[in-house]
Wavefront OBJ file of the C-alpha trace (Angstrom):
o trace
v 0.000 0.000 0.000
v 1.346 3.438 -0.931
v -0.277 6.368 0.833
v 2.429 9.015 0.338
v 5.043 9.662 -2.355
v 7.992 11.986 -1.652
v 10.117 13.467 -4.408
v 13.412 15.267 -4.396
v 13.351 17.969 -7.050
v 16.735 18.805 -8.637
v 18.174 15.760 -10.365
v 15.046 13.735 -9.639
v 11.690 15.284 -10.451
v 13.263 18.031 -12.566
v 15.128 17.414 -15.806
v 18.610 18.946 -16.313
v 16.948 22.101 -17.696
v 15.145 22.446 -14.325
v 11.740 21.748 -15.894
v 9.123 19.146 -14.999
v 8.529 17.032 -18.096
v 5.027 16.535 -19.473
v 5.075 12.788 -18.742
v 6.149 13.449 -15.156
v 3.486 16.107 -14.615
v 0.804 13.783 -15.952
v 1.964 10.961 -13.657
v 1.894 13.273 -10.622
v -1.661 14.344 -11.383
v -2.674 10.706 -11.784
v -1.044 9.972 -8.431
v -3.184 12.645 -6.784
v -6.281 11.109 -8.373
v -5.424 7.902 -6.502
v -5.454 9.847 -3.195
v -1.712 9.458 -2.664
v -0.293 12.344 -0.632
v 2.146 14.135 -2.930
v 5.211 15.553 -1.154
v 8.047 17.699 -2.498
v 11.232 17.110 -0.485
v 13.979 19.514 -1.486
v 16.795 21.771 -0.431
v 15.030 24.662 -2.121
v 13.291 27.409 -0.150
v 9.615 27.067 0.757
v 8.749 30.329 -1.012
v 10.047 28.920 -4.296
v 8.539 25.452 -3.912
v 5.116 26.949 -3.204
v 5.433 28.950 -6.441
v 6.386 25.827 -8.418
v 3.498 23.782 -7.012
v 0.980 26.489 -7.805
v 2.331 27.006 -11.313
v 2.067 23.285 -12.051
v -1.346 22.916 -10.410
v -0.035 20.335 -7.939
v -1.588 20.115 -4.478
v 1.232 18.756 -2.349
v 2.978 18.879 1.003
v 6.355 20.592 1.123
v 9.534 19.524 2.915
v 12.007 22.318 2.201
v 15.436 23.537 3.257
v 16.530 19.872 3.432
v 14.054 19.108 6.189
v 14.270 22.327 8.200
v 10.706 23.262 7.216
v 7.509 21.265 6.618
v 4.360 22.893 5.218
v 0.958 21.500 4.363
v -0.696 21.837 0.961
v -2.083 25.265 1.853
v 1.303 26.577 2.981
v 0.701 26.331 6.725
v 3.844 25.558 8.713
v 3.814 22.144 10.403
v 7.440 21.940 11.558
v 10.453 24.238 11.732
v 14.007 23.763 12.972
v 16.796 26.371 13.004
v 20.491 26.299 13.707
v 21.162 27.376 17.272
v 22.077 31.086 17.396
v 25.450 30.195 18.923
v 26.388 27.882 16.060
v 25.011 30.202 13.383
v 27.046 33.032 14.873
v 30.243 30.968 14.738
v 29.678 29.847 11.155
v 28.944 33.390 10.000
v 31.793 35.113 11.813
v 34.633 32.583 11.646
v 37.205 32.420 8.863
v 37.148 28.961 7.306
v 39.981 29.352 4.829
v 37.898 28.638 1.747
v 36.956 30.348 -1.500
v 33.500 28.772 -1.403
v 30.630 31.249 -1.275
v 28.397 31.299 1.805
v 24.594 31.340 1.621
v 22.042 31.740 4.412
v 18.445 30.481 4.371
v 15.807 32.141 6.554
v 12.022 32.296 6.275
v 12.306 35.616 4.436
v 14.561 34.204 1.710
v 18.015 33.265 0.462
v 20.819 35.658 1.434
v 24.404 35.933 0.246
v 27.156 38.545 0.042
v 28.288 38.665 -3.596
v 26.629 38.455 -6.986
v 26.815 34.891 -8.347
v 24.525 34.901 -11.383
v 25.414 31.320 -12.335
v 23.555 30.129 -9.234
v 20.321 31.791 -10.354
v 19.750 29.679 -13.480
v 17.851 26.826 -11.742
v 15.502 29.369 -10.153
v 14.946 31.809 -12.999
v 11.528 30.582 -14.122
v 10.195 30.823 -10.588
v 11.323 34.412 -10.056
v 13.286 33.347 -7.000
v 16.787 34.508 -6.192
v 19.156 35.649 -3.500
v 19.251 38.973 -1.720
v 22.664 40.618 -1.412
v 23.727 41.730 2.032
v 26.735 41.441 4.371
v 26.027 38.132 6.099
v 27.946 39.081 9.209
v 25.407 41.820 9.830
v 22.600 39.269 10.131
v 21.108 38.323 13.501
v 22.114 34.770 14.359
v 18.583 33.577 15.138
v 16.015 32.348 12.619
v 18.610 30.741 10.304
v 17.461 27.355 9.063
v 20.651 26.377 7.218
v 23.939 27.744 5.894
v 25.320 26.526 2.565
v 28.766 26.705 1.004
v 28.989 26.513 -2.793
v 32.227 25.857 -4.661
v 34.680 23.263 -5.927
v 33.870 19.798 -4.593
v 37.390 18.978 -3.408
v 37.594 22.325 -1.619
v 34.237 21.602 0.034
v 35.524 18.218 1.247
v 38.375 20.050 2.977
v 35.975 22.618 4.383
v 33.722 19.879 5.738
v 36.692 18.388 7.592
v 37.463 21.760 9.204
v 33.840 22.337 10.148
v 33.559 18.826 11.571
v 36.703 19.312 13.617
v 35.343 22.601 14.963
v 31.709 21.623 15.676
v 31.939 17.871 16.136
v 28.472 16.331 16.314
v 26.734 19.592 17.267
v 25.485 20.027 13.677
v 24.866 17.877 10.618
v 26.496 18.218 7.214
v 25.334 17.010 3.825
v 26.138 17.427 0.162
v 22.863 18.458 -1.451
v 24.762 18.602 -4.739
v 28.315 17.932 -5.866
v 29.140 21.615 -5.418
v 27.014 22.432 -2.361
v 27.825 21.608 1.268
v 25.123 22.382 3.818
v 25.319 22.993 7.566
v 22.067 21.872 9.183
v 20.577 21.659 12.681
v 21.541 18.410 14.387
v 19.174 15.584 13.497
v 17.409 17.558 10.787
v 17.137 16.035 7.324
v 14.504 15.069 4.784
v 13.953 11.769 6.566
v 13.264 13.289 9.979
v 10.977 15.860 8.326
v 9.084 13.115 6.484
v 8.647 11.328 9.802
v 7.077 14.493 11.277
v 4.763 14.772 8.295
v 3.744 11.123 8.437
v 2.946 11.452 12.133
v 0.777 14.465 11.315
v -1.059 12.535 8.581
v -1.185 9.256 10.531
v 0.660 7.466 7.730
v 3.167 4.678 8.336
v 6.583 5.204 6.739
v 6.257 1.685 5.358
v 3.370 3.004 3.254
v 5.548 5.647 1.580
v 7.721 5.667 -1.510
v 10.467 8.192 -2.197
v 12.813 9.207 -4.999
v 16.187 10.985 -4.771
v 19.653 11.483 -6.223
v 21.924 13.090 -3.599
v 23.237 12.532 -0.095
v 20.585 14.828 1.363
v 18.057 12.168 0.263
v 19.780 9.275 2.034
v 17.784 9.224 5.282
v 14.465 9.667 3.500
v 15.158 6.914 0.973
v 16.366 4.539 3.646
v 13.342 4.817 5.921
v 10.401 4.473 3.523
v 8.764 1.287 2.378
v 10.138 1.714 -1.125
v 13.015 4.026 -1.987
v 14.241 4.630 -5.534
v 17.654 6.033 -6.466
v 18.058 7.921 -9.719
v 20.497 6.598 -12.317
v 22.177 10.020 -12.272
v 22.586 9.931 -8.470
v 25.827 10.706 -6.675
v 27.983 7.551 -6.398
v 28.131 8.067 -2.629
v 24.342 7.699 -2.402
v 24.300 4.503 -4.446
v 27.075 3.071 -2.279
v 25.357 4.015 0.982
v 22.042 2.323 0.061
v 23.087 -0.667 -2.071
v 19.825 -2.525 -1.434
v 17.647 0.105 -3.123
v 16.548 -0.044 -6.741
v 18.316 2.269 -9.181
v 16.030 3.619 -11.891
v 16.754 5.750 -14.963
v 18.094 9.267 -15.491
v 16.125 12.400 -14.647
v 16.680 13.567 -18.227
v 14.515 10.647 -19.390
v 11.784 11.290 -16.775
v 12.544 8.043 -14.950
v 10.283 9.036 -12.053
v 7.303 9.167 -14.417
v 8.130 5.736 -15.836
v 8.312 4.245 -12.331
v 5.053 5.896 -11.284
v 3.276 4.765 -14.438
v 4.340 1.194 -13.751
v 2.822 1.435 -10.275
v -0.299 3.237 -11.481
v -0.963 0.607 -14.142
v -0.652 -2.315 -11.743
v -3.975 -4.219 -11.618
v -3.280 -5.169 -7.997
v -2.580 -1.597 -6.913
v -4.738 -0.887 -3.823
v -7.052 2.126 -3.761
v -7.058 4.021 -0.511
v -7.222 7.453 1.080
v -4.451 9.173 3.065
v -7.003 10.654 5.421
l 1 2 3 4 5 6 7 8 9 10 11 12 13 14 15 16 17 18 19 20 21 22 23 24 25 26 27 28 29 30 31 32 33 34 35 36 37 38 39 40 41 42 43 44 45 46 47 48 49 50 51 52 53 54 55 56 57 58 59 60 61 62 63 64 65 66 67 68 69 70 71 72 73 74 75 76 77 78 79 80 81 82 83 84 85 86 87 88 89 90 91 92 93 94 95 96 97 98 99 100 101 102 103 104 105 106 107 108 109 110 111 112 113 114 115 116 117 118 119 120 121 122 123 124 125 126 127 128 129 130 131 132 133 134 135 136 137 138 139 140 141 142 143 144 145 146 147 148 149 150 151 152 153 154 155 156 157 158 159 160 161 162 163 164 165 166 167 168 169 170 171 172 173 174 175 176 177 178 179 180 181 182 183 184 185 186 187 188 189 190 191 192 193 194 195 196 197 198 199 200 201 202 203 204 205 206 207 208 209 210 211 212 213 214 215 216 217 218 219 220 221 222 223 224 225 226 227 228 229 230 231 232 233 234 235 236 237 238 239 240 241 242 243 244 245 246 247 248 249 250 251 252 253 254 255 256 257 258 259 260 261 262 263 264 265 266 267 268 269 270 271 272 273
């Protein structure tokens, strides 16, 4: 029985041009017709994901900021977790010896210090972008996550320095090959999905999920059926070797998997309520 389906966006639901393909959109609408709770689970900001869902006509729950926020289909907040002000202050004000750019996520948007137009391409159609400001002038409270974007090898070195400094007081994940995120301890897409399932009275065993990066690992590992994209990071495939690997996001592999499930004559009909 599948009562909820959770989808990462970039590299999973979205094609390389950051669009949802027609076959995928049709499959998602068919999923809703079967009373399966549709859930977007992404590192993107809630404000952007809400815009995408409305533009596509999809009524879905939203796990955003890599699990730091959970909203219902109407945009009401169900769960929120921030970095502690003490840790946020240290990350913002310390010198980490890296050329990677720093980015701050708060409820009011995405904030960074310098213009980086290449980072805006995935968000252009949604009219979402960063606001430029000196990050060290920000108050340290209300920060859901801090991201570093840059060369992957440099980010590996940065992660080691951050880990040495903070130990297990925070969590780290690569949401993309070139993006390292600093998150509140114990906060990830999996923990957020657990909160949502408790709210909906849905068992995690009755969920399926799709993802392609290390920020999807916990979510994919805890649901009844997790699917790894063919274009996924090698680290994700290695960390969950028992999960099925499907096709590439460019070929709308999510849609093909959903259509197989939707066409099954033994597929149960049920309601998530």
